[in-house]
MARDRENRO-346978 format. One record per residue (C-alpha): x negated, y negated, z; residue in one letter. Coordinates in steps of 0.25 Angstrom, whole numbers, plus 5000, padded with zeros to 4 digits. Example, Ala and Ser with C-alpha at 12.3 -4.5 7.8 and 13.67 -1.06 7.14 Angstrom:
<recs>
REC east north   up res
REC 4951  5018 5031   A
REC 4945  5004 5029   S
</recs>
This chain:
<recs>
REC east north   up res
REC 5439  5885 5009   X
REC 5455  5885 5006   X
REC 5458  5897 4998   X
REC 5469  5889 4990   X
REC 5459  5879 4986   X
REC 5449  5889 4982   X
REC 5459  5895 4973   X
REC 5463  5882 4967   X
REC 5448  5879 4965   X
REC 5446  5892 4958   X
REC 5458  5890 4949   X
REC 5454  5876 4945   X
REC 5440  5881 4941   X
REC 5446  5892 4933   X
REC 5456  5883 4926   X
REC 5446  5872 4924   X
REC 5437  5881 4915   X
REC 5449  5884 4906   X
REC 5454  5870 4906   X
REC 5440  5864 4901   X
REC 5440  5873 4889   X
REC 5453  5868 4884   X
REC 5452  5853 4889   X
REC 5449  5847 4876   X
REC 5462  5853 4870   X
REC 5471  5849 4881   X
REC 5467  5835 4884   X
REC 5479  5828 4876   X
REC 5489  5838 4881   X
REC 5484  5835 4895   X
REC 5485  5820 4894   X
REC 5499  5822 4888   X
REC 5504  5831 4899   X
REC 5498  5822 4910   X
REC 5506  5810 4904   X
REC 5519  5818 4904   X
REC 5517  5823 4918   X
REC 5515  5808 4923   X
REC 5529  5805 4916   X
REC 5536  5817 4920   X
REC 5533  5822 4935   X
REC 5533  5837 4937   X
REC 5544  5842 4947   X
REC 5540  5856 4948   X
REC 5529  5856 4958   X
REC 5537  5847 4968   X
REC 5549  5857 4966   X
REC 5540  5869 4967   X
REC 5534  5865 4980   X
REC 5547  5860 4985   X
REC 5553  5874 4983   X
REC 5540  5880 4989   X
REC 5542  5871 5002   X
REC 5556  5875 5003   X
REC 5553  5890 5001   X
REC 5541  5890 5011   X
REC 5550  5883 5022   X
REC 5561  5893 5020   X
REC 5553  5905 5021   X
REC 5543  5901 5032   X
REC 5547  5888 5038   X
REC 5549  5884 5052   X
REC 5562  5887 5060   X
REC 5564  5872 5063   X
REC 5570  5863 5052   X
REC 5562  5851 5055   X
REC 5549  5859 5054   X
REC 5552  5863 5040   X
REC 5556  5849 5037   X
REC 5542  5845 5042   X
REC 5536  5856 5032   X
REC 5543  5849 5020   X
REC 5539  5835 5025   X
REC 5524  5838 5027   X
REC 5522  5846 5014   X
REC 5529  5836 5005   X
REC 5524  5824 5012   X
REC 5510  5830 5009   X
REC 5514  5831 4995   X
REC 5520  5817 4994   X
REC 5507  5811 4999   X
REC 5498  5820 4990   X
REC 5506  5816 4978   X
REC 5507  5802 4981   X
REC 5494  5797 4974   X
REC 5488  5803 4962   X
REC 5473  5801 4960   X
REC 5469  5794 4948   X
REC 5466  5802 4935   X
REC 5474  5814 4938   X
REC 5487  5819 4933   X
REC 5498  5814 4942   X
REC 5508  5826 4941   X
REC 5497  5836 4942   X
REC 5491  5829 4954   X
REC 5504  5828 4961   X
REC 5509  5842 4959   X
REC 5496  5847 4964   X
REC 5496  5838 4976   X
REC 5511  5841 4979   X
REC 5509  5856 4979   X
REC 5496  5856 4987   X
REC 5502  5847 4998   X
REC 5514  5855 4999   X
REC 5507  5868 4999   X
REC 5497  5864 5009   X
REC 5507  5859 5019   X
REC 5516  5871 5017   X
REC 5505  5880 5019   X
REC 5501  5874 5032   X
REC 5516  5873 5037   X
REC 5521  5886 5032   X
REC 5508  5895 5032   X
REC 5517  5908 5030   X
REC 5520  5903 5016   X
REC 5506  5899 5012   X
REC 5505  5910 5001   X
REC 5517  5905 4995   X
REC 5512  5891 4995   X
REC 5499  5895 4989   X
REC 5506  5902 4978   X
REC 5515  5889 4975   X
REC 5502  5880 4975   X
REC 5495  5889 4965   X
REC 5507  5889 4956   X
REC 5508  5874 4957   X
REC 5493  5872 4954   X
REC 5493  5882 4943   X
REC 5503  5872 4936   X
REC 5495  5860 4937   X
REC 5483  5858 4928   X
REC 5469  5860 4934   X
REC 5462  5847 4937   X
REC 5460  5835 4946   X
REC 5475  5832 4947   X
REC 5477  5846 4953   X
REC 5465  5847 4961   X
REC 5467  5833 4967   X
REC 5482  5835 4969   X
REC 5479  5848 4977   X
REC 5469  5841 4986   X
REC 5479  5829 4988   X
REC 5490  5839 4992   X
REC 5481  5846 5002   X
REC 5476  5833 5008   X
REC 5490  5828 5011   X
REC 5495  5841 5016   X
REC 5484  5841 5026   X
REC 5486  5827 5030   X
REC 5502  5828 5032   X
REC 5500  5841 5039   X
REC 5490  5835 5049   X
REC 5499  5822 5051   X
REC 5511  5831 5055   X
REC 5504  5840 5065   X
REC 5511  5841 5079   X
REC 5523  5833 5074   X
REC 5532  5842 5083   X
REC 5540  5848 5071   X
REC 5535  5862 5073   X
REC 5546  5872 5077   X
REC 5542  5873 5092   X
REC 5542  5858 5094   X
REC 5555  5856 5086   X
REC 5563  5865 5095   X
REC 5557  5860 5108   X
REC 5565  5863 5120   X
REC 5577  5854 5124   X
REC 5584  5856 5137   X
REC 5599  5857 5136   X
REC 5605  5845 5142   X
REC 5616  5846 5153   X
REC 5630  5849 5147   X
REC 5638  5836 5146   X
REC 5649  5830 5136   X
REC 5642  5827 5123   X
REC 5628  5833 5127   X
REC 5622  5844 5118   X
REC 5622  5859 5123   X
REC 5618  5871 5116   X
REC 5628  5876 5107   X
REC 5635  5890 5104   X
REC 5633  5901 5100   X
REC 5618  5901 5104   X
REC 5617  5889 5113   X
REC 5603  5888 5108   X
REC 5593  5877 5114   X
REC 5592  5864 5107   X
REC 5585  5864 5094   X
REC 5576  5853 5087   X
REC 5574  5845 5099   X
REC 5560  5844 5096   X
REC 5562  5837 5083   X
REC 5564  5824 5090   X
REC 5550  5825 5096   X
REC 5543  5827 5083   X
REC 5535  5817 5076   X
REC 5542  5811 5064   X
REC 5536  5808 5050   X
REC 5541  5794 5049   X
REC 5550  5791 5061   X
REC 5544  5783 5072   X
REC 5551  5792 5082   X
REC 5562  5802 5083   X
REC 5573  5792 5088   X
REC 5570  5781 5078   X
REC 5583  5783 5071   X
REC 5591  5789 5083   X
REC 5606  5789 5081   X
REC 5615  5781 5089   X
REC 5623  5790 5100   X
REC 5634  5799 5094   X
REC 5648  5796 5096   X
REC 5653  5796 5110   X
REC 5661  5808 5115   X
REC 5673  5800 5118   X
REC 5672  5792 5104   X
REC 5683  5795 5093   X
REC 5672  5798 5084   X
REC 5667  5809 5092   X
REC 5680  5815 5095   X
REC 5683  5815 5080   X
REC 5670  5821 5077   X
REC 5672  5832 5087   X
REC 5686  5835 5082   X
REC 5681  5836 5067   X
REC 5670  5846 5071   X
REC 5680  5854 5080   X
REC 5690  5855 5068   X
REC 5681  5856 5056   X
REC 5669  5863 5062   X
REC 5675  5875 5069   X
REC 5672  5889 5065   X
REC 5687  5891 5063   X
REC 5691  5878 5058   X
REC 5704  5877 5051   X
REC 5702  5863 5045   X
REC 5688  5865 5039   X
REC 5689  5868 5024   X
REC 5681  5879 5016   X
REC 5673  5868 5010   X
REC 5670  5861 5023   X
REC 5666  5875 5029   X
REC 5657  5877 5017   X
REC 5651  5863 5019   X
REC 5648  5867 5034   X
REC 5642  5880 5029   X
REC 5634  5874 5018   X
REC 5627  5863 5026   X
REC 5625  5872 5039   X
REC 5611  5876 5034   X
REC 5598  5869 5038   X
REC 5597  5855 5031   X
REC 5582  5858 5026   X
REC 5587  5870 5018   X
REC 5600  5863 5013   X
REC 5592  5851 5008   X
REC 5581  5858 5001   X
REC 5589  5859 4988   X
REC 5594  5844 4988   X
REC 5580  5839 4990   X
REC 5575  5849 4979   X
REC 5586  5843 4970   X
REC 5581  5829 4973   X
REC 5566  5833 4970   X
REC 5569  5841 4957   X
REC 5577  5829 4952   X
REC 5567  5819 4955   X
REC 5560  5813 4943   X
REC 5548  5808 4952   X
REC 5534  5812 4953   X
REC 5529  5824 4962   X
REC 5525  5813 4972   X
REC 5539  5808 4973   X
REC 5545  5822 4974   X
REC 5535  5825 4985   X
REC 5539  5812 4992   X
REC 5554  5815 4991   X
REC 5552  5829 4998   X
REC 5542  5823 5008   X
REC 5551  5812 5013   X
REC 5564  5820 5013   X
REC 5557  5830 5023   X
REC 5550  5819 5031   X
REC 5564  5812 5033   X
REC 5570  5825 5037   X
REC 5559  5828 5047   X
REC 5561  5814 5053   X
REC 5576  5815 5052   X
REC 5576  5828 5060   X
REC 5567  5822 5071   X
REC 5577  5810 5072   X
REC 5589  5820 5072   X
REC 5584  5827 5084   X
REC 5581  5814 5091   X
REC 5596  5810 5090   X
REC 5601  5824 5093   X
REC 5593  5825 5106   X
REC 5595  5810 5110   X
REC 5610  5812 5110   X
REC 5612  5827 5113   X
REC 5626  5827 5107   X
REC 5633  5840 5109   X
REC 5638  5848 5098   X
REC 5652  5849 5093   X
REC 5653  5864 5098   X
REC 5650  5859 5112   X
REC 5659  5847 5112   X
REC 5671  5855 5106   X
REC 5669  5867 5116   X
REC 5667  5860 5129   X
REC 5669  5845 5127   X
REC 5680  5842 5118   X
REC 5694  5836 5123   X
REC 5699  5850 5120   X
REC 5688  5859 5121   X
REC 5687  5872 5113   X
REC 5677  5882 5119   X
REC 5679  5891 5107   X
REC 5676  5881 5096   X
REC 5665  5886 5087   X
REC 5658  5878 5075   X
REC 5658  5884 5061   X
REC 5643  5884 5062   X
REC 5633  5886 5074   X
REC 5629  5873 5080   X
REC 5614  5870 5080   X
REC 5607  5869 5093   X
REC 5605  5854 5094   X
REC 5614  5842 5097   X
REC 5625  5837 5088   X
REC 5621  5822 5085   X
REC 5616  5820 5074   X
REC 5617  5832 5064   X
REC 5604  5836 5059   X
REC 5610  5841 5046   X
REC 5616  5826 5045   X
REC 5602  5820 5048   X
REC 5596  5829 5037   X
REC 5606  5826 5027   X
REC 5605  5811 5029   X
REC 5590  5811 5028   X
REC 5590  5820 5016   X
REC 5600  5811 5009   X
REC 5592  5798 5012   X
REC 5579  5804 5006   X
REC 5586  5810 4994   X
REC 5593  5798 4991   X
REC 5581  5789 4992   X
REC 5574  5798 4982   X
REC 5585  5802 4972   X
REC 5597  5793 4975   X
REC 5610  5797 4982   X
REC 5615  5806 4971   X
REC 5609  5817 4962   X
REC 5614  5827 4951   X
REC 5622  5838 4957   X
REC 5614  5849 4964   X
REC 5619  5862 4970   X
REC 5616  5866 4985   X
REC 5617  5879 4992   X
REC 5616  5882 5007   X
REC 5610  5894 5015   X
REC 5622  5893 5024   X
REC 5633  5893 5013   X
REC 5629  5904 5004   X
REC 5635  5903 4990   X
REC 5639  5889 4992   X
REC 5634  5879 4982   X
REC 5636  5864 4983   X
REC 5634  5853 4973   X
REC 5629  5839 4978   X
REC 5626  5826 4970   X
REC 5623  5817 4981   X
REC 5614  5818 4994   X
REC 5624  5812 5002   X
REC 5633  5824 4999   X
REC 5624  5833 5007   X
REC 5624  5823 5019   X
REC 5640  5823 5019   X
REC 5641  5838 5018   X
REC 5631  5839 5030   X
REC 5639  5830 5038   X
REC 5652  5838 5035   X
REC 5645  5851 5037   X
REC 5641  5849 5051   X
REC 5655  5845 5055   X
REC 5661  5857 5048   X
REC 5651  5866 5054   X
REC 5655  5862 5068   X
REC 5641  5858 5073   X
REC 5641  5843 5072   X
REC 5650  5831 5073   X
REC 5652  5822 5061   X
REC 5645  5810 5069   X
REC 5633  5819 5071   X
REC 5632  5822 5056   X
REC 5634  5808 5051   X
REC 5624  5802 5061   X
REC 5614  5813 5056   X
REC 5615  5808 5042   X
REC 5613  5794 5047   X
REC 5601  5798 5055   X
REC 5595  5806 5043   X
REC 5597  5794 5034   X
REC 5590  5784 5043   X
REC 5578  5793 5046   X
REC 5576  5796 5031   X
REC 5577  5782 5027   X
REC 5566  5779 5037   X
REC 5558  5790 5030   X
REC 5559  5784 5017   X
REC 5556  5770 5022   X
REC 5543  5774 5029   X
REC 5539  5785 5020   X
REC 5526  5778 5016   X
REC 5521  5781 5030   X
REC 5520  5795 5026   X
REC 5510  5792 5015   X
REC 5500  5782 5021   X
REC 5486  5781 5015   X
REC 5485  5794 5007   X
</recs>
């Protein structure tokens, strides 16, 4: 027998005996409280489990970004499914809180087993705050059921670290063609993303971008000149504010967007089910976006600015060095750009384009605090940052935002396919 369920049953039995002795005195209060809960959804359980998910992934998550996005998507999709329909005759808020906690707990325990003890403790805390009874019991059962179903549906989807970083043979050197970049000259990363199974896209190339600007085009020449001037480690034209932007947004997108999504979640006046749906669709969109990003990157194999400037420019500069180390995959499109475009689209759909001011920090810019009031501002800073970092052309950044927007819009249009017959 599942030891966690055994503990739940024992607790329910003990508390039921106590509850029965005072039931007559609390009927009126219970009815009043249930009515108030229906009118005023409780945000704490959704936020508590959001923080638990973030902490679990930060402490023991996978080394590959998309695998961690998958963990978010699976866990919160299970929660969104479990909270969607409330059985007749039970308290809505109690049922949804229990279902959300149970679904995320069971999913995370399966995907990050090293943190099971912490997840068990978090579940115990949540259930201690929910009145014992049918709503709690049935909520826990619904969460467990949906976690098992979603986990089973995503088995062998190609998003494990080994599959994500599948080997990719370095192509022969030629103008415009990606080559490993200094200083590590590491093998190409994330090639396997384009081979993985999406959540809602029909195939990885469904929204493949058009080809990047030709090397002989004015657009590309301007792009390269901008990176060369503003993205050099010793740039004399990049301002301190621009350098700060590059440093701030150099970190991993999932880390940088954890707080903006939390802000949207905390400020949502909606039910636990709607909050779970927001988190689920955000990360489903981001998994599919990363798959589509890898498809376009490896379809076009556009070289990075550091390679172009050192070896292929009209006036090559063999010693040119970007402000930040170039990631080991092709230039077009920017992954930070695609992440920003998808995130902006989902957040706008759920909360509108603007929000009250919120502060954001970054692990790659210690001590810097930035304030944002619109989701599009995050995208703009992402576009600029990759140019100022010297690691992407502006064309790659802007195309990335466009691709992310398209994939996320597809996610929102087809979201009901994720729920099916529950």
